[in-house]
C-alpha positions in Angstrom: -141.7 -112.0 128.0 -137.9 -112.3 128.1 -134.9 -112.1 125.8 -131.6 -113.9 126.0 -128.6 -111.5 125.9 -126.0 -114.1 124.9 -125.5 -117.7 124.0 -125.3 -120.4 126.7 -124.7 -124.1 126.6 -125.3 -126.8 129.3 -125.1 -130.6 129.3 -127.0 -133.4 131.0 -126.8 -137.2 130.8 -129.8 -139.4 130.7 -129.3 -143.2 130.6 -125.9 -142.8 129.0 -127.2 -140.5 126.3 -125.6 -137.0 126.4 -127.8 -134.0 125.7 -126.0 -130.7 125.0 -128.4 -127.8 125.0 -127.6 -124.4 123.6 -129.7 -121.3 123.9 -129.0 -118.3 121.7 -130.6 -115.1 120.4 -132.8 -116.0 117.3 -130.6 -114.0 114.9 -127.8 -116.6 115.5 -130.0 -119.6 114.7 -128.9 -120.4 111.1 -125.1 -120.1 111.9 -125.4 -121.9 115.2 -127.3 -124.8 113.7 -124.6 -125.2 111.0 -121.8 -124.8 113.6 -123.2 -127.4 116.0 -123.6 -129.9 113.1 -120.0 -129.3 112.1 -118.8 -129.4 115.7 -120.6 -132.7 116.5 -120.5 -134.8 113.3 -121.0 -138.0 115.3 -124.0 -136.8 117.2 -127.2 -138.7 116.5 -129.5 -135.7 116.4 -129.5 -131.9 116.5 -133.1 -131.0 117.6 -134.1 -127.4 117.5 -136.9 -124.9 118.2 -137.3 -121.2 118.2 -139.7 -118.3 118.9 -139.4 -114.8 117.6 -141.6 -111.7 117.2 -142.3 -110.7 113.6 -142.8 -107.2 112.3 -146.5 -107.3 113.2 -145.8 -108.2 116.8 -146.9 -111.8 116.4 -144.9 -114.7 117.9 -143.6 -117.1 115.2 -142.6 -120.6 116.3 -140.9 -123.5 114.5 -139.2 -126.7 115.5 -137.6 -129.9 114.2 -137.3 -133.4 115.7 -134.3 -134.0 113.4 -134.9 -137.7 113.0 -136.2 -138.5 116.5 -139.7 -140.0 116.6 -142.2 -137.4 115.6 -143.3 -135.2 118.5 -140.8 -136.7 120.9 -138.3 -133.9 121.2 -138.9 -130.6 119.4 -142.2 -130.0 121.2 -140.4 -130.3 124.5 -137.9 -127.6 123.5 -140.8 -125.3 122.4 -142.7 -126.0 125.6 -139.6 -125.0 127.6 -139.2 -121.8 125.6 -142.9 -121.0 126.1 -142.8 -121.8 129.8 -139.9 -119.4 130.4 -141.7 -116.8 128.2 -138.6 -116.5 125.9 -138.9 -114.8 122.6 -136.4 -114.0 119.9 -134.6 -117.1 121.2 -133.6 -120.4 119.7 -132.8 -123.7 121.5 -130.7 -126.5 119.9 -130.0 -129.8 121.6 -127.2 -132.1 120.4 -127.8 -135.7 121.4 -125.2 -138.4 121.5 -127.0 -141.8 121.8 -125.8 -143.8 124.7 -127.1 -147.2 123.6 -130.3 -147.3 125.8 -133.6 -146.4 124.1 -135.5 -143.9 126.1 -139.0 -144.3 124.5 -141.2 -141.4 123.6 -141.9 -140.3 127.1 -138.2 -140.6 128.1 -137.2 -138.5 125.1 -139.8 -135.8 125.9 -138.5 -135.6 129.5 -134.8 -135.6 128.5 -135.0 -133.0 125.8 -137.2 -130.8 128.1 -134.8 -131.2 131.0 -131.8 -130.3 128.9 -133.4 -127.0 127.7 -134.7 -126.2 131.2 -131.2 -126.7 132.6 -129.9 -124.1 130.0 -132.7 -121.7 130.9 -132.0 -122.1 134.6 -128.3 -121.4 134.0 -129.2 -118.3 131.9 -131.3 -117.0 134.8 -128.5 -117.7 137.3 -126.0 -115.9 135.1 -128.4 -112.9 134.7 -128.4 -113.1 130.9 -132.2 -112.9 130.5 -133.7 -109.5 130.2 -137.3 -108.4 130.3 -138.7 -107.6 126.9 -140.6 -104.4 126.3 -142.1 -103.5 123.0 -140.6 -100.3 121.7 -141.5 -98.0 118.8 -139.4 -95.6 116.9 -140.2 -91.8 116.8 -138.4 -89.0 115.1 -138.3 -85.4 116.5 -136.7 -82.4 114.8 -135.0 -80.1 117.4 -133.6 -76.7 116.6 -130.0 -76.1 117.6 -130.9 -73.9 120.6 -132.8 -76.9 122.2 -130.5 -79.8 121.4 -128.8 -79.9 124.8 -132.1 -79.8 126.6 -133.4 -82.7 124.5 -130.2 -84.8 125.0 -130.5 -84.1 128.8 -134.1 -85.2 128.8 -133.4 -88.4 126.9 -130.5 -89.3 129.2 -132.4 -88.7 132.4 -135.4 -90.7 131.1 -133.0 -93.5 130.0 -134.3 -93.3 126.4 -132.1 -94.6 123.6 -131.6 -92.2 120.8 -129.5 -91.4 117.7 -128.9 -88.0 116.1 -128.6 -86.7 112.6 -127.5 -83.1 112.3 -128.5 -80.7 109.5 -128.0 -76.9 109.0 -131.3 -75.9 110.9 -130.9 -78.4 113.8 -131.0 -82.1 114.6 -133.2 -85.1 113.9 -133.5 -87.2 117.1 -134.5 -90.9 116.5 -135.9 -92.4 119.7 -136.6 -96.0 120.5 -139.2 -95.9 123.3 -141.7 -97.9 125.3 -145.2 -96.7 126.1 -144.5 -94.8 129.3 -141.4 -93.1 127.7 -143.6 -92.0 124.8 -146.0 -90.3 127.2 -143.1 -88.4 128.8 -141.6 -87.5 125.5 -144.9 -86.1 124.2 -145.2 -83.9 127.3 -141.6 -82.7 127.0 -141.9 -81.9 123.4 -145.2 -79.9 124.1 -143.4 -77.8 126.7 -140.8 -76.8 124.0 -143.3 -76.4 121.2 -141.6 -79.3 119.2 -143.7 -81.5 117.0 -143.2 -85.3 116.8 -142.9 -86.7 113.3 
């Protein structure tokens, strides 16, 4: 699975209709949907789809055809997001009608092509990153061992934050499975317990 690091927009034209596809991190969905509608008041449709991971690690999906014939556009966006294994990502496509009807099949192909073009551009720009599920762990470290713990985390490329108190420091780690194994081994060598 992959995440999108930043927003990207591309545009294609199909039989005089203009399709402007925007991919963005899911957290920006509401504001982006409103912004695109404000930016393109004469657009015929703003079709959207998104996929995100909920707190239980399940993928949640939703989409809207926004007035296009039912099932003609939004499923194509969702299929493109699934095909690229994108999560925590939204796709919105602004369509300006060019006067030529595309039919259901034509709409499916055009909307799918517009999002796939944006995904291709995101790959080319290097703004897709591999998603790894991480968990949070807390470890209390006495003052004498703080520098060793910081060094370990930096050499293992583990993200952490610190909260100091009179007896030492609480380290909060965000780690994947293999990093957790290494952290447990490291803590065992120092006689530190993981909360």
